[in-house]
C-alpha positions in Angstrom: 17.7 44.1 -41.8 15.8 41.9 -44.3 18.4 39.1 -43.7 18.0 39.3 -39.9 14.2 39.3 -40.2 14.4 36.3 -42.4 16.7 34.5 -40.0 14.3 34.9 -37.0 11.4 33.7 -39.2 13.4 30.5 -39.9 14.3 30.2 -36.2 10.6 30.4 -35.2 9.7 27.8 -37.8 12.3 25.4 -36.5 11.0 25.8 -33.0 7.5 24.9 -34.1 8.7 21.9 -36.1 11.7 20.5 -34.2 11.3 22.1 -30.8 14.0 23.7 -28.7 17.0 21.3 -29.5 16.7 22.2 -33.2 16.3 25.9 -32.5 19.4 25.8 -30.2 21.6 24.7 -33.2 20.7 28.0 -35.0 20.5 30.2 -31.9 24.0 29.3 -30.6 25.5 31.0 -33.6 23.9 34.3 -32.6 25.9 34.3 -29.3 22.9 33.7 -27.0 23.0 31.1 -24.2 20.2 28.5 -23.9 19.7 27.5 -20.2 18.1 24.2 -21.3 21.5 23.0 -22.7 24.1 25.0 -20.8 24.1 25.3 -17.0 26.1 27.5 -14.7 28.0 25.8 -11.9 26.2 26.7 -8.6 27.9 27.4 -5.3 25.9 27.3 -2.1 24.0 24.9 0.1 23.3 21.4 -1.1 20.6 19.1 0.3 19.9 15.4 -0.2 16.3 14.5 0.6 13.9 11.6 0.4 10.3 12.7 -0.4 7.3 10.5 0.4 3.7 10.8 1.3 2.3 9.8 4.7 -0.8 9.9 6.9 -1.2 11.6 10.2 -1.8 9.5 13.3 -1.9 10.1 17.0 0.7 7.8 18.7 -1.3 7.9 22.0 -5.0 7.1 22.0 -7.7 5.4 24.0 -9.3 2.4 22.3 -13.0 1.7 22.5 -13.3 -2.1 22.1 -15.8 -4.9 22.2 -16.3 -6.5 25.7 -12.9 -8.0 26.7 -14.7 -11.2 27.9 -16.6 -11.7 24.7 -14.7 -14.9 24.0 -15.9 -16.4 27.2 -19.4 -15.9 25.9 -18.4 -17.7 22.7 -18.5 -14.4 20.7 -15.4 -14.3 18.5 -16.7 -12.1 15.7 -19.2 -9.2 16.2 -20.7 -6.9 13.6 -21.0 -3.2 14.1 -24.7 -2.2 13.7 -24.4 1.5 14.2 -21.5 3.9 14.8 -21.3 7.7 15.0 -19.7 9.5 12.1 -15.9 9.7 12.1 -14.7 13.0 13.6 -17.6 13.3 16.0 -16.7 15.1 19.2 -18.0 13.1 22.2 -18.1 13.5 25.9 -17.5 10.8 28.5 -20.4 8.3 28.5 -21.8 9.3 25.1 -23.0 6.5 22.8 -20.4 5.7 20.1 -21.4 2.3 18.6 -23.8 -0.6 18.9 -22.8 -4.2 18.2 -25.1 -6.9 16.8 -26.8 -8.9 19.7 -28.4 -11.6 17.5 -25.8 -14.4 18.1 -25.4 -13.5 21.7 -29.2 -13.6 22.3 -29.3 -17.1 20.8 -26.4 -18.1 23.0 -28.2 -16.7 26.1 -31.3 -18.6 25.3 -29.3 -21.9 25.1 -27.7 -21.1 28.4 -31.0 -20.5 30.1 -32.3 -23.8 28.9 -29.1 -25.6 30.1 -29.5 -23.8 33.5 -33.1 -24.9 33.8 -32.0 -28.5 33.2 -29.1 -28.3 35.6 -31.4 -26.9 38.3 -33.9 -29.7 37.7 -31.2 -32.3 38.0 -30.0 -30.7 41.2 -33.5 -30.7 42.7 -34.0 -34.4 41.7 -30.6 -35.3 43.3 -31.5 -33.5 46.5 -34.9 -35.4 46.7 -33.2 -38.8 46.0 -30.6 -38.1 48.6 -33.2 -37.1 51.2 -35.2 -40.2 50.5 -32.3 -42.6 50.7 -30.9 -41.0 53.9 -34.3 -41.0 55.5 -34.7 -44.7 54.8 -31.2 -45.4 56.1 -31.9 -43.6 59.4 -35.1 -45.6 59.7 -33.1 -48.9 59.2 -30.7 -47.8 61.9 -33.5 -47.1 64.3 -35.0 -50.6 63.6 -31.6 -52.2 64.2 -31.2 -50.4 67.5 -34.6 -51.7 68.7 -33.6 -55.2 67.6 -30.3 -54.9 69.4 -32.3 -54.0 72.6 -34.5 -57.1 72.2 -31.4 -59.4 71.8 -29.9 -57.9 74.9 -33.1 -58.6 77.0 -33.2 -62.2 75.5 -29.6 -62.8 76.7 -30.4 -61.6 80.2 -33.5 -63.9 80.4 -31.4 -66.9 79.2 -29.2 -66.8 82.3 -31.0 -69.6 83.9 -31.5 -71.6 80.7 -29.5 -74.4 79.3 -26.0 -73.6 78.1 -27.0 -74.0 74.5 -29.9 -71.5 74.9 -27.6 -69.0 76.6 -25.0 -69.4 73.8 -27.7 -68.8 71.1 -28.8 -65.7 72.9 -25.2 -64.4 72.9 -24.8 -65.1 69.2 -28.0 -63.3 68.4 -26.9 -60.2 70.4 -23.5 -60.1 68.7 -25.2 -60.3 65.2 -27.5 -57.4 66.2 -24.6 -55.3 67.3 -22.6 -56.0 64.1 -25.6 -55.2 62.0 -26.1 -51.9 63.8 -22.5 -50.9 63.4 -22.6 -51.8 59.7 -25.8 -49.9 59.2 -24.3 -46.8 60.8 -21.2 -47.0 58.5 -23.4 -47.4 55.5 -25.4 -44.3 56.5 -22.2 -42.3 56.7 -21.2 -43.5 53.3 -24.6 -42.7 51.8 -24.3 -39.3 53.3 -21.0 -38.7 51.7 -22.4 -40.0 48.4 -25.3 -37.6 48.6 -23.0 -34.7 49.4 -20.8 -35.6 46.4 -23.8 -35.8 44.1 -25.1 -32.5 45.3 -21.7 -30.9 44.8 -21.6 -32.3 41.2 -25.0 -31.1 40.2 -24.5 -27.8 42.1 -21.3 -27.2 40.2 -23.1 -27.7 36.9 -25.8 -25.2 38.0 -23.1 -22.7 39.1 -21.3 -23.1 35.8 -24.4 -22.4 33.8 -25.2 -19.4 36.1 -21.6 -18.0 35.5 -22.0 -18.5 31.7 -25.3 -16.6 31.9 -23.8 -13.8 34.0 -20.9 -13.5 31.5 -23.3 -13.4 28.6 -25.4 -10.7 30.3 -22.3 -8.6 31.0 -21.1 -9.0 27.4 -24.6 -8.1 26.2 -24.4 -4.8 28.1 -20.9 -4.2 26.7 -22.3 -4.4 23.2 -23.3 -0.7 23.7 -19.9 1.1 23.2 -19.7 4.4 25.1 -16.9 7.0 25.2 -14.5 6.4 28.1 -13.7 10.2 28.0 -14.0 13.3 25.9 -12.4 13.4 22.4 -12.8 12.9 18.7 -14.0 9.5 17.4 -11.6 8.1 14.8 -12.4 4.8 13.0 -10.1 1.8 13.5 -8.6 0.1 10.5 -8.7 -3.7 9.9 -5.9 -5.9 8.7 -6.4 -4.8 5.1 -6.3 -1.1 5.9 -10.1 -0.5 5.5 -11.8 1.5 8.2 -14.3 -0.3 10.4 -17.8 1.2 9.8 -21.4 0.1 10.2 -21.5 -3.5 8.9 -17.8 -4.2 9.6 -16.7 -7.2 11.7 -14.9 -6.8 15.0 -12.6 -9.8 15.9 -11.4 -10.7 19.4 -8.1 -11.9 17.9 -7.0 -8.3 16.9 -8.1 -6.7 20.1 -11.7 -6.1 19.1 -11.1 -2.3 18.7 -14.1 -0.5 17.2 -12.8 3.1 17.3 -10.3 5.3 19.1 -10.2 8.6 20.9 -6.7 10.0 19.9 -4.6 12.4 22.0 -4.4 15.3 19.5 -1.7 17.1 21.5 1.0 15.0 19.8 0.8 13.8 16.2 3.1 11.7 13.9 3.1 10.9 10.2 3.3 7.3 9.2 5.0 6.8 5.8 6.4 3.9 3.8 9.7 4.2 2.0 11.0 1.8 -0.7 14.0 -0.4 0.0 16.3 1.7 -2.1 15.7 5.0 -0.3 15.3 3.6 3.2 19.0 2.9 3.4 19.6 6.6 3.7 17.0 7.2 6.4 18.0 7.1 10.1 16.5 8.1 13.4 16.6 11.8 14.3 16.9 13.1 10.7 15.0 16.4 10.3 11.8 16.3 8.2 9.7 19.1 6.6 6.0 18.2 6.5 3.3 19.7 4.3 -0.4 19.0 4.4 -2.4 18.1 1.2 -5.3 20.0 2.7 -3.2 23.1 3.2 -0.1 23.2 1.0 0.9 26.6 2.4 1.4 25.2 5.9 4.9 23.7 6.7 5.5 21.7 9.8 8.8 20.5 11.3 9.5 17.0 12.6 12.1 14.3 12.9 12.4 10.6 12.2 11.6 8.6 15.3 11.5 5.0 14.0 12.6 3.1 10.9 11.4 -0.5 10.5 14.0 -3.2 10.2 11.8 -5.5 8.3 10.0 -4.7 5.0 6.4 -5.4 4.2 4.1 -5.4 1.2 1.3 -3.0 1.3 -2.2 -3.9 -0.1 -2.4 -3.5 -3.9 1.4 -3.2 -4.2 4.1 -5.6 -5.2 7.0 -3.4 -4.0 8.5 -4.0 -0.6 8.5 -0.9 1.7 9.6 0.0 5.2 7.5 1.8 7.8 9.0 5.1 8.9 7.5 7.2 11.8 7.9 11.0 11.8 7.1 12.9 15.0 5.8 16.4 14.4 7.4 19.0 16.6 5.0 21.2 18.6 1.2 21.3 18.7 -1.2 22.3 16.0 -4.9 22.2 16.8 -5.8 21.9 13.1 -4.2 18.5 12.6 -6.5 15.5 12.4 -5.7 11.8 12.2 -6.0 10.5 8.6 -4.8 13.7 6.9 -2.4 13.1 4.0 1.1 14.6 4.4 4.1 15.2 2.2 7.3 14.3 4.0 10.7 15.6 2.9 13.4 13.9 4.9 16.8 15.5 5.0 19.3 12.6 4.7 22.5 14.6 3.9 23.6 18.2 3.4 26.6 20.4 2.7 27.2 24.1 2.6 29.4 26.3 0.4 29.9 23.6 -2.3 29.8 23.5 -6.1 27.0 21.6 -7.8 25.9 21.0 -11.3 22.8 19.3 -12.8 23.1 15.6 -12.7 22.5 15.4 -16.4 25.8 17.2 -17.0 27.8 14.3 -15.5 29.3 11.6 -17.8 31.6 8.6 -17.3 34.1 7.0 -19.6 36.6 4.3 -18.8 36.0 4.8 -15.0 36.6 8.5 -15.2 33.8 11.0 -14.3 33.8 14.2 -16.5 31.7 17.0 -17.8 31.7 19.0 -21.0 32.8 22.5 -19.8 32.1 25.4 -22.0 35.3 27.1 -23.2 34.8 30.0 -25.5 32.7 29.0 -28.4 33.5 25.3 -27.9 33.7 22.8 -25.0 36.4 20.7 -23.3 36.1 17.3 -21.7 36.9 18.0 -18.0 37.5 15.3 -15.4 35.7 16.0 -12.1 35.6 14.4 -8.7 32.0 14.1 -7.3 30.5 14.1 -3.8 27.0 13.6 -2.6 24.0 13.9 -4.9 20.3 14.2 -5.0 17.7 13.7 -7.7 18.6 16.9 -9.6 22.2 17.8 -8.8 25.6 16.4 -7.9 28.3 18.0 -5.8 31.7 18.6 -7.6 34.6 18.5 -5.2 37.3 19.1 -7.8 37.5 20.0 -11.4 35.2 23.1 -11.7 35.2 26.6 -10.5 32.6 29.3 -9.7 30.9 30.6 -12.8 32.0 27.7 -15.0 29.4 26.5 -17.4 28.7 22.9 -18.4 26.8 21.3 -21.2 23.8 19.2 -20.4 24.0 17.4 -23.7 27.1 16.1 -25.5 28.5 18.4 -28.1 28.6 17.3 -31.7 32.4 17.1 -31.7 32.6 14.9 -28.6 34.5 12.1 -30.4 37.5 14.4 -31.0 37.7 15.6 -27.4 40.2 14.1 -24.9 39.6 14.2 -21.2 41.5 16.9 -19.3 42.7 14.9 -16.3 43.0 16.3 -12.8 46.5 16.4 -11.2 47.1 13.3 -9.1 43.9 11.6 -10.2 43.9 7.8 -10.2 40.4 7.4 -11.6 40.3 4.8 -14.4 43.6 3.2 -13.3 43.9 -0.5 -12.3 44.4 0.5 -8.7 40.9 1.9 -8.6 39.4 -1.3 -10.1 37.9 0.6 -13.0 40.5 -0.3 -15.6 39.1 -1.7 -18.9 35.8 0.1 -18.6 35.1 1.4 -22.0 31.5 2.4 -21.5 30.7 6.0 -22.4 27.6 7.8 -21.2 25.8 9.4 -18.3 27.1 8.4 -14.9 25.0 6.0 -12.7 25.5 7.5 -9.2 25.8 5.1 -6.3 23.4 5.7 -3.3 24.5 8.5 -1.0 26.0 7.1 2.3 26.4 10.3 4.3 24.1 11.2 7.2 23.4 14.7 8.5 24.9 16.0 11.7 22.7 16.0 14.8 19.7 18.3 14.8 20.1 18.6 11.0 23.2 20.8 11.1 25.0 20.9 7.8 28.7 20.3 7.2 31.0 22.7 5.5 33.6 20.9 3.5 36.9 22.4 2.5 36.8 24.4 -0.7 37.7 22.1 -3.6 41.2 22.6 -5.0 41.5 24.4 -8.3 42.8 22.4 -11.2 46.2 23.6 -12.3 
C-alpha cells in the first residue's frame, strides 16, 4: 500500500511538472488507457463541412434613393443631413431622410439669374423685330404710292414727245421693281425676326426647364417611405453604412436606405479560395445566429461567385457565397451575424479515426494500431476527411484503437501491408518518397447527393 501511494504521488508530481504526455508514460504501465493518446476507431455517420460567418440580408427590398434626375440639376454628390435611426418601422409617406439643399439652392439662384437675362434678351429681340418690320411695312406703303404716281405720269405722257413717254415708262418700271424688291425684303426680315425669336425663346425655355428640374429635385431631397417596412441603412463601396453626414453619389444609384422584404432572408458570406472549391449550389447549410446561439435555421447554397475579391482590411482573396434560409422567421433582421456550416460531403456507416492518427511513409498511408501492450504499423486506405477525422475504407475494424502519437519503438516497426495494395509502388507515382510523418490530406472532391442525402459506401474489406 505504501508503494502504491508513493507511485500515485510521483504521478501527480509529473502531471504538474511535465503535463499529460509525461504522466502517460507512467500511467500506461498501470494498464489504464489515456484517450488523449489512444483513440478508438469510430463507425457511423461522417460529415465534411465548411464553416464560415456571414451577415443576413433581404434579397428583395425597395430602395429609397436621391432624386433620379439629380444629375440633370448638376447634383452628383449629396450629403445626408438627417435620417431616422436604423430599424425604425415606417408607414407609407413617413419622413425617412433629408438631403443637403445648399448646393442646389445656389444652383437655382444661378438659373434664376440666367432665366431673367434670357427673358430680357427675348423681349429686346421682340421689340427690335417689331420696329424693323414696322419700318419695312411703311417703306412698302411709300413705294406703292410712288408706283401709283409713276403710272399716272405715264398716262399723262401719251400726247408728249416720244422721249418723254419713254422716260415715263422707265420710271414706272423702276417703281414696280422697287416695290417687288421691298416686299421680298419684308418677307426676309419677317423670317429673320421669327428665327431670332425662336433662338431667344429656346434659351428662355431651356432656362425654365432647368429651373423646373431643380425645383423637382429640391422637392425630392425630402426622402419619404414608398411603403410600410423597416428602414435599413445602405452601405457604400467601402462597406460603411450611410448615416447622417454620409455622401450619396448618383454613380452608385444614389441609394440612401432600403425597405427590405423580411419574408425571405439570405446569409451573405465570404469563403477563402481553398475551401470554396468544395462549395456548390444546393448544398445544405445549418445556420446559427450570434444573437441567439440556441436557434438553428436550415438553408441551402444558392450562389457561388466565379471571381474572387479582396474585402476591406484583408489581403486574402475570398469568394461571395449566398445562402438562402428556408422558411420564414419574424425575428430575423438584416445585418445580423450568422454562423454558416455548409455540408460539402457526407457518408454513413463508415469507419473514421482522428486525423492526427494518420501518417505517411514512402507513399504509404498508415496508422499505429494498438496490439496488446504494443503497437503495429498498419497500412490503411483513406476516403473523405474533415478538419478532425478521416474515413478509413480499408485496414481497420470496429473497436480497433490507434495511437495519436508515434510510439517510442516506431523505428523498429515495419508496415503491415494490405493485400493487393499498390501504394508506394512506381505505378502509383509515389516511389522514392522517403518522407515520414503526418499525412497532408488533399482537398476533398466529393459532393453531397441532392437535398443533402448521404451516401452509404460498401463496408470496407477486412485485412486478411
